[in-house]
Structure formats: C-alpha cells, structure tokens
matplotlib code that plots the C-alpha trace (Angstrom):
import matplotlib.pyplot as plt

x = [109.9, 112.7, 110.5, 107.6, 109.8, 111.2, 107.8, 106.6, 109.6, 109.2, 105.5, 106.4, 108.9, 106.4, 103.8, 106.1, 108.6, 112.0, 111.9, 115.0, 116.2, 117.3, 115.7, 113.5, 114.7, 111.9, 114.1, 112.0, 114.9, 112.8, 109.3, 105.9, 104.0, 104.1, 101.3, 101.1, 99.6, 100.1, 97.7, 98.7, 97.3, 99.8, 102.8, 105.1, 107.9, 111.5, 113.5, 116.1, 114.0, 110.7, 108.2, 106.0, 104.6, 103.7, 104.2, 103.2, 105.6, 107.0, 106.9, 103.2, 99.9, 99.3, 97.1, 94.7, 96.4, 96.8, 97.5, 94.6, 95.4, 96.6, 100.4, 102.1, 104.5, 107.8, 108.2, 104.5, 103.1, 102.2, 101.3, 103.5, 101.8, 98.6, 100.4, 100.6, 103.8, 103.3, 106.6, 106.9, 109.7, 110.5, 111.7, 111.2, 109.9, 110.3, 107.2, 107.9, 105.7, 106.0, 108.9, 110.8, 110.0, 109.6, 106.0, 107.1, 108.9, 105.9, 103.6, 105.9, 105.9, 102.2, 101.6, 104.3, 105.4, 103.2, 105.8, 108.6, 109.7, 110.8, 111.8, 112.3, 112.8, 109.7, 110.2, 108.5, 108.2, 111.6, 112.6, 115.4, 116.2, 117.5, 117.1, 118.5, 119.8, 120.9, 123.7, 123.6, 126.0, 125.2, 128.3, 127.8, 131.5, 134.7, 136.0, 138.7, 136.8, 135.4, 138.5, 138.4, 134.8, 135.5, 138.4, 136.0, 133.3, 135.9, 137.3, 133.8, 132.7, 129.7, 128.3, 126.8, 125.2, 126.9, 124.7, 126.9, 126.6, 128.2, 130.7, 131.7, 132.3, 134.3, 136.5, 136.9, 137.0, 139.3, 136.9, 134.0, 136.0, 136.9, 133.2, 132.3, 135.3, 134.6, 131.0, 129.1, 126.1, 126.6, 123.4, 122.3, 121.8, 121.4, 123.8, 123.6, 121.4, 118.4, 114.9, 113.4, 109.8, 110.9, 112.4, 110.8, 110.2, 112.9, 115.4, 114.5, 115.1, 118.5, 119.4, 118.8, 120.0, 122.9, 124.6, 123.5, 125.1, 128.2, 128.8, 128.0, 130.5, 133.3, 133.0, 131.1, 128.5, 124.7, 123.0, 119.4, 118.7, 117.9, 117.7, 116.0, 118.2, 117.2, 114.6, 112.2, 109.9, 106.5, 104.3, 105.3, 109.0, 108.6, 106.9, 109.6, 112.3, 110.4, 110.1, 113.9, 114.3, 115.1, 113.9, 113.5, 115.3, 114.7, 115.6, 114.1, 116.9, 119.0, 120.4, 122.3, 125.7, 126.3, 127.6, 131.4, 131.8, 129.4, 129.9, 127.9, 129.5, 130.8, 129.3, 125.9, 126.0, 126.9, 124.0, 121.6, 122.5, 122.5, 119.2, 117.5, 117.8, 114.7, 114.3, 114.5, 116.1, 117.7, 120.2, 121.2, 124.7, 126.9, 130.4, 131.7, 131.2, 134.2, 131.9, 130.4, 133.8, 134.9, 131.8, 131.1, 133.0, 131.4, 127.9, 128.4, 129.6, 126.7, 124.1, 125.7, 125.5, 121.8, 121.2, 121.4, 123.0, 123.7, 122.7, 123.2]
y = [111.2, 110.4, 111.8, 109.6, 106.5, 107.3, 107.8, 104.5, 102.6, 104.3, 103.4, 99.8, 99.6, 101.0, 98.4, 95.4, 96.2, 94.4, 92.3, 90.2, 86.7, 85.8, 82.6, 83.6, 82.4, 80.4, 78.6, 78.4, 77.1, 74.2, 73.6, 73.7, 76.4, 77.5, 78.0, 80.7, 80.4, 84.1, 86.8, 90.0, 91.9, 90.4, 91.6, 94.2, 96.2, 95.2, 97.8, 97.9, 97.0, 98.4, 95.6, 95.5, 99.1, 101.5, 105.1, 107.0, 106.8, 109.9, 108.5, 108.6, 107.8, 104.3, 102.0, 99.4, 96.5, 93.3, 91.2, 88.8, 88.5, 85.3, 84.8, 87.1, 85.1, 86.3, 87.1, 88.0, 91.4, 93.2, 96.9, 97.8, 101.2, 99.4, 97.8, 99.3, 101.4, 102.2, 102.1, 99.2, 99.0, 95.4, 94.0, 90.6, 91.9, 90.3, 88.1, 84.4, 81.4, 77.9, 77.1, 80.3, 81.8, 85.6, 86.5, 89.3, 86.8, 84.4, 87.3, 88.4, 85.0, 84.7, 88.1, 88.3, 84.8, 85.3, 87.9, 85.3, 86.9, 85.3, 86.3, 82.7, 79.4, 77.5, 74.2, 71.0, 69.5, 68.5, 65.0, 63.2, 66.4, 68.0, 71.7, 74.4, 78.0, 80.4, 82.8, 86.1, 89.1, 92.6, 94.1, 97.9, 98.6, 96.7, 97.0, 94.5, 91.5, 89.8, 87.8, 86.5, 85.6, 83.7, 81.9, 80.8, 79.7, 77.7, 76.0, 75.1, 74.0, 76.4, 78.3, 81.8, 84.5, 87.9, 90.8, 93.4, 96.9, 98.0, 100.2, 97.2, 95.1, 97.8, 98.4, 94.8, 92.6, 90.0, 89.4, 89.0, 86.6, 84.6, 84.4, 83.0, 80.6, 79.2, 78.4, 81.2, 82.9, 86.6, 88.5, 91.9, 94.7, 97.3, 99.7, 102.6, 101.6, 103.8, 103.3, 101.5, 102.6, 106.2, 106.1, 105.7, 102.2, 102.9, 104.0, 100.9, 98.6, 100.2, 99.7, 96.0, 95.4, 97.8, 95.8, 92.5, 93.4, 94.7, 91.5, 89.4, 91.3, 91.6, 88.2, 86.0, 85.4, 85.9, 86.9, 85.9, 86.9, 90.5, 92.2, 95.6, 98.4, 99.5, 96.7, 99.0, 97.6, 97.8, 95.4, 97.2, 96.7, 93.0, 92.4, 94.4, 92.3, 89.1, 90.3, 90.7, 87.0, 87.6, 86.3, 88.9, 87.6, 89.4, 87.9, 86.3, 87.4, 90.6, 92.5, 95.7, 94.7, 97.5, 100.3, 99.9, 102.4, 100.6, 96.9, 94.4, 92.5, 89.2, 87.0, 88.6, 88.6, 84.9, 84.1, 86.3, 84.9, 81.3, 81.6, 83.1, 79.7, 78.3, 76.0, 77.9, 80.9, 83.5, 85.4, 88.9, 89.8, 92.7, 92.0, 95.3, 93.9, 92.9, 91.1, 89.0, 88.0, 87.0, 84.9, 83.4, 80.2, 79.5, 80.4, 77.8, 75.2, 75.8, 75.6, 72.4, 70.8, 71.7, 69.8, 72.6, 72.5, 75.5, 76.4, 79.3]
z = [69.6, 72.1, 74.9, 73.9, 73.8, 77.2, 78.7, 77.3, 78.7, 82.1, 82.2, 81.4, 84.2, 86.7, 85.7, 85.6, 88.3, 88.1, 85.0, 84.5, 83.7, 87.3, 88.5, 91.4, 94.8, 96.3, 98.9, 102.0, 104.1, 105.4, 104.1, 105.8, 107.6, 111.2, 113.6, 116.2, 119.7, 120.7, 119.5, 117.9, 120.7, 123.2, 121.2, 122.8, 121.4, 121.8, 123.7, 120.9, 117.8, 116.6, 116.3, 113.2, 113.1, 110.4, 109.5, 106.4, 103.5, 101.9, 98.4, 97.9, 99.5, 100.9, 98.8, 100.2, 101.9, 99.9, 103.0, 102.2, 98.5, 96.8, 96.7, 94.2, 92.0, 90.7, 87.0, 86.6, 85.6, 88.7, 88.9, 91.8, 92.1, 93.4, 96.3, 99.7, 100.2, 103.9, 105.6, 108.1, 110.6, 111.5, 114.8, 116.3, 119.7, 123.1, 123.2, 122.4, 122.0, 123.6, 121.1, 122.0, 118.6, 118.6, 117.9, 115.6, 113.4, 113.4, 112.4, 109.7, 108.1, 108.3, 106.7, 104.1, 103.0, 99.9, 98.9, 99.1, 102.4, 105.7, 109.2, 110.3, 108.5, 108.1, 109.9, 110.6, 114.0, 115.4, 114.4, 116.2, 118.0, 114.7, 114.8, 112.5, 112.9, 110.2, 111.1, 109.1, 109.3, 108.1, 106.6, 106.8, 106.9, 107.7, 111.3, 111.1, 112.4, 109.3, 108.6, 112.2, 111.9, 108.7, 110.5, 113.3, 110.8, 108.9, 112.0, 113.2, 109.7, 109.7, 106.7, 107.1, 105.1, 104.7, 103.6, 101.9, 100.5, 97.3, 99.1, 101.2, 98.1, 96.4, 99.5, 100.6, 97.4, 99.0, 101.9, 99.5, 97.4, 100.5, 101.5, 98.1, 98.0, 101.5, 100.6, 102.4, 101.0, 99.9, 100.3, 98.8, 101.3, 98.6, 96.9, 99.4, 102.4, 101.9, 103.4, 100.4, 100.8, 100.8, 97.3, 93.9, 92.3, 89.8, 92.5, 94.5, 91.6, 91.0, 94.7, 94.2, 90.7, 90.8, 93.5, 91.9, 88.6, 90.2, 92.2, 89.2, 87.1, 89.6, 91.4, 89.0, 91.7, 91.5, 94.8, 95.4, 99.1, 100.0, 103.4, 103.4, 104.9, 108.4, 108.4, 106.6, 104.0, 102.4, 100.5, 97.3, 98.1, 99.0, 95.7, 93.8, 95.5, 94.6, 91.0, 90.9, 91.6, 95.3, 98.6, 101.3, 104.5, 107.8, 111.1, 114.3, 116.6, 116.9, 119.7, 120.4, 119.0, 116.4, 118.6, 118.5, 121.3, 123.6, 123.1, 125.1, 128.0, 126.6, 129.3, 129.1, 125.3, 125.2, 127.5, 125.5, 122.1, 123.2, 125.0, 122.0, 120.1, 118.4, 115.5, 112.2, 113.8, 111.6, 113.7, 112.7, 113.9, 113.0, 111.9, 113.3, 116.8, 118.9, 121.3, 118.5, 117.3, 120.8, 121.6, 118.2, 118.6, 122.0, 120.7, 117.9, 120.4, 122.8, 120.0, 118.6, 122.1, 122.2, 119.0, 116.4, 113.0, 110.9, 107.3, 105.0]

ax = plt.figure().add_subplot(projection="3d")
ax.plot(x, y, z, "-o")
ax.set_aspect("equal")
plt.show()
C-alpha cells in the first residue's frame, strides 16, 4: 500500500511540476515587446560564451519543440515530460543590432518569453533619454569583495540583484542579510549548481525549492528570480521554474571576469563594460572579481552620465 501511495504521489509531481503557493513572478522589468533587425543566420558565437546552441540531454530523449505554442502560464497543470528537455547553453554572442542589443539576448526573449524568461528587459522606445540597466552578480563563493561591492552600491544609491547558492547563504549569512536590508534583490541560483536539464524533474524542483525554503526560513525572504547554473536550460526547465513561481533571468552582457588568477586589465574592462550598454541590459558580473570591484564605481558613474538609471 505504501508503495502504491508513493507511486501515485510521484506520478502527480511529474505531471504537475512545481506546485506551491508562491505568487508567480511575472515582472517583465519594463513592458512591451522588442523587435529584431538581425537574422538568426547572422549570429556568431562569443569567444567566451556559447551562443544559443543545443546538445542532447542525458536525462531522456528530447521531445518535439513547443517553441510555437501558446504561452504557458504558472500554476497550471502542465505535463513537463512532454516538453523539450534538450540542453541549451546560453550566451549573448557578439552580434548586436542598431541599438547595441546582443542578438543572442533578443533571440532568447523572442523564443522563451512565453516561459516567463528574459535575457534582457523588455523596453519601450527611449523617452526623455531615460534608459535602464540591471546589475546582477553571481555569488558562487565569497572571495572577500562582496562587502566592498555593497559599499559602492550604497554610496552610488544603486540596487542590484545577487544570485546565490545555498552553500553561499550558509557560509555568509551576514552578507545575505545585508543584501536584503539594503534593498537589493536576492536571486535563486540553485542549491548546488548542477546542469538543470541533466537531472530529473524531482531533483530540479529540489534545487529550486530547497534553496527557496532555506532562505525563507533563515532570512524571512522569498526569492522569485532564478538563474540557471552554467547558463544551461531547456524548455522543460524553464516551465518548471515558471511553475515554481519564478522568473528565469539570464543576461545580455557578460565577460571573462570569473578567473581570479587571470583578472582582466582594469582599463580594458572599464571600456568593455561601459561600451556594452543598451537599454534594458542585464549585466552578469561575478563578485569574486577584483577587477569588477575596482571598476564598479566608475562603471556606474559612466552609465549615469550616459542617461542610464539602475533597477533590480
């Protein structure tokens, strides 16, 4: 009898995904859709990021794509096993349009916004020269710079988003408390940083909700933005994240800043980060980077001078 009950519960989970009482995050940053003037065929790979490409998943055969399907709403009954679980490695690429928006990010929004997923904020045409950038930091581990980054953000009156792992939260509770206290957004980067399409639906749910529940219990804070570890996702994972009440947040700018033994030159990095600006940009920066910490204040000043404001 216990076996039968367990089997029924497991089947129910597989069919319904991440059923919970979290209010789904449907924040689209800024509303309205974007148009693209660059074709998919003209896209090239970034030398440091894999642009939207696919490889077979190890967790089961790929299903037919639902890319042309109607939007999939959160808190609805969706058979996740029918969704494509082909592993996709995201990267914004180097091709940009006339507004300096990376084509990889434009493509991502066009293909996956129906899953409540974004790589760039959806923006209207610039009015009164008001443009927006979102600063996000991935917190894989603490390298002694996060408090300095928080100091700079506080001084410049800028809010950011910090995507954390459970180990990070456990080892650095005071920093997480400070992020929350100072009005920053704390995002979910999973419990243990796996490639989400390579694990089972149940394991993927635990990676999301395990950290969600830990942060809610320890800090009294409910996260609702998720960044897939390694930038690897599938349609199935995007819908599971959506079912859990989360928005998937990728990025429209990232660069090679994570290698602590080979940090970018500060002058070149400042130029690169500043010149990547575009309305609705989501910057991915790593908090382990000494260079990022050194140039952050100047980056913020440069972007403000160019008419940008910051949101989280």
